[in-house]
C-alpha positions in Angstrom: 96.7 116.0 110.8 96.9 116.8 107.2 95.0 115.2 104.3 98.1 113.7 102.4 98.9 111.1 100.0 102.4 110.1 98.3 102.4 110.5 94.5 106.1 110.2 93.8 106.5 106.4 93.8 105.8 106.3 90.1 109.0 108.5 89.5 107.5 110.6 86.9 109.8 113.2 85.4 108.5 116.6 86.7 105.9 114.9 88.8 104.9 115.8 92.7 106.2 113.8 95.3 103.2 114.4 97.7 99.7 115.9 97.8 99.0 117.7 101.0 95.7 119.9 101.7 95.3 120.3 98.0 98.7 121.3 97.2 101.2 119.3 95.1 104.8 119.2 96.6 108.0 118.2 95.5 110.7 117.3 98.2 114.3 118.3 97.7 116.6 117.2 100.8 120.3 118.3 100.0 123.1 119.6 102.2 122.7 123.1 101.0 119.8 125.1 100.0 121.0 126.3 96.5 121.3 122.4 95.6 117.8 121.7 96.6 116.5 124.4 94.3 118.9 123.7 91.5 117.5 120.0 91.3 114.2 121.6 90.6 115.7 123.2 87.1 117.0 121.6 84.0 118.1 122.8 80.8 114.3 123.8 79.7 113.8 125.8 83.1 111.7 124.8 86.1 110.7 121.1 86.0 108.0 121.0 88.5 104.7 122.7 86.9 101.3 121.7 87.5 98.5 123.2 85.6 100.8 126.1 84.1 102.0 126.9 87.9 105.2 126.1 89.7 104.9 123.5 92.5 106.3 124.4 95.7 109.6 122.7 96.6 109.9 121.3 100.5 113.4 121.7 101.6 115.1 120.5 105.0 113.8 122.4 108.2 117.5 123.5 109.1 117.5 127.3 109.1 120.5 127.6 107.1 119.3 125.3 104.5 115.9 126.9 104.3 117.4 130.5 104.2 119.7 129.6 101.4 117.2 127.8 99.7 114.9 130.9 99.7 117.7 133.2 98.3 118.3 130.8 95.6 114.8 130.8 94.5 114.6 134.5 94.6 117.6 134.8 92.4 116.0 132.6 89.9 112.7 134.4 90.0 114.6 137.7 89.3 116.5 136.1 86.3 113.1 135.0 84.9 113.6 131.2 85.3 110.4 130.3 87.2 107.5 130.7 84.5 104.5 132.9 85.5 106.3 134.3 88.6 108.2 137.7 88.4 107.9 138.7 92.0 111.1 137.5 94.0 109.0 137.8 97.4 106.8 134.9 95.8 110.0 132.6 96.9 108.4 132.3 100.2 105.5 130.6 98.5 107.6 128.1 96.3 110.1 127.0 99.2 108.4 124.9 102.2 110.3 124.6 105.3 110.0 120.8 105.9 109.3 119.1 109.2 112.7 117.4 109.6 116.4 118.3 109.3 118.6 117.0 106.6 120.3 114.8 109.4 117.0 113.5 110.6 115.8 112.6 106.9 119.2 110.8 106.6 118.8 108.8 109.6 114.9 107.9 108.8 116.3 106.3 105.6 118.7 104.1 107.5 118.0 100.9 109.3 118.4 101.0 113.0 118.6 104.4 114.0 116.3 106.0 116.5 114.7 108.2 113.9 114.0 105.3 111.6 112.5 103.2 114.2 110.2 106.0 115.8 109.1 106.7 112.2 108.3 103.3 111.4 106.9 102.7 115.0 104.2 105.6 114.2 103.4 104.2 110.9 102.9 100.5 112.5 100.8 102.4 115.3 98.4 104.0 112.5 98.1 100.3 110.8 97.8 98.4 114.1 94.9 100.9 115.3 92.8 100.2 112.1 93.4 96.2 112.5 92.6 96.5 116.3 89.2 97.9 115.5 88.5 95.6 112.7 89.4 92.5 114.8 87.6 93.4 117.9 84.2 94.3 116.0 84.4 90.7 114.3 85.3 89.1 117.6 82.6 91.0 119.6 80.0 90.1 117.0 80.9 86.5 116.7 80.9 86.1 120.5 77.3 87.7 120.6 76.0 85.5 118.2 77.4 82.4 119.8 75.6 83.6 123.1 78.0 85.0 125.2 77.2 87.9 127.4 78.1 91.3 126.4 80.9 91.5 129.2 82.2 88.5 128.1 82.0 89.3 124.4 84.0 92.7 125.3 86.8 91.1 126.9 87.1 88.7 124.1 86.9 91.3 121.5 89.9 93.5 123.3 92.1 90.5 123.8 91.6 89.6 120.0 92.3 93.0 118.8 95.4 93.8 121.3 96.7 90.3 119.9 96.4 90.7 116.0 97.1 94.6 116.5 100.4 93.9 118.5 101.5 91.2 115.9 100.7 93.7 112.9 102.6 96.4 114.7 105.5 94.4 115.1 105.5 92.9 111.7 105.1 96.6 110.1 108.1 98.0 112.0 110.4 95.1 111.3 109.5 94.7 107.7 110.1 98.4 107.3 113.4 98.2 108.9 114.4 95.1 106.6 113.4 97.1 103.7 116.0 99.5 104.7 118.6 97.0 105.4 118.1 95.6 102.0 118.2 99.0 100.2 121.6 99.8 102.1 122.8 96.4 101.1 122.5 97.2 97.6 124.4 100.4 98.4 127.3 98.4 99.8 126.0 97.6 103.5 125.7 94.0 104.1 122.5 92.5 105.3 123.8 90.9 108.1 125.6 94.2 109.6 122.2 95.9 109.0 120.2 93.4 110.7 122.7 93.4 113.7 122.3 97.3 113.8 118.3 96.7 114.1 118.4 94.1 116.9 121.0 96.3 118.9 118.5 98.9 118.8 
């Protein structure tokens, strides 16, 4: 329900990962909160600045990681490491709690896990919904222009929409899972093993 766009695909140094409801965000998913915040700094200080203001950092939803990240940011603000921010209480505005835990995020990135298949299914459903509407409208229009009555045209358009959307949904989920298989094969997991995991699930 939020207006969001991904910006981090260009891997620009110090650039945002996402733009959500008018706010630039950087995501740091590590096992410890201090590591999440530490990744936002280099030898020159806080890396993620937009229009002279520090960008919020999103961390995993785990209570322990989030609390640790807040303390780490408070300490860095107190030490004067965050440009333009002097009040440690501002850490609450600079550290955002994510919607998934560290473990869930790791599972989303792996092929064949329930989390990654669920994530891909949601994205596939979004793609399929758009395709369903377009296919159904085009089929309905062609049927009417060809002289079919409106009831038959509706039936044909729904069938066509479901066929095309279903194919798009399945293709979307499988291709997203295969991308994960390939990515993990580069990291040492064989493609065959990863594909077997997907098909088992």
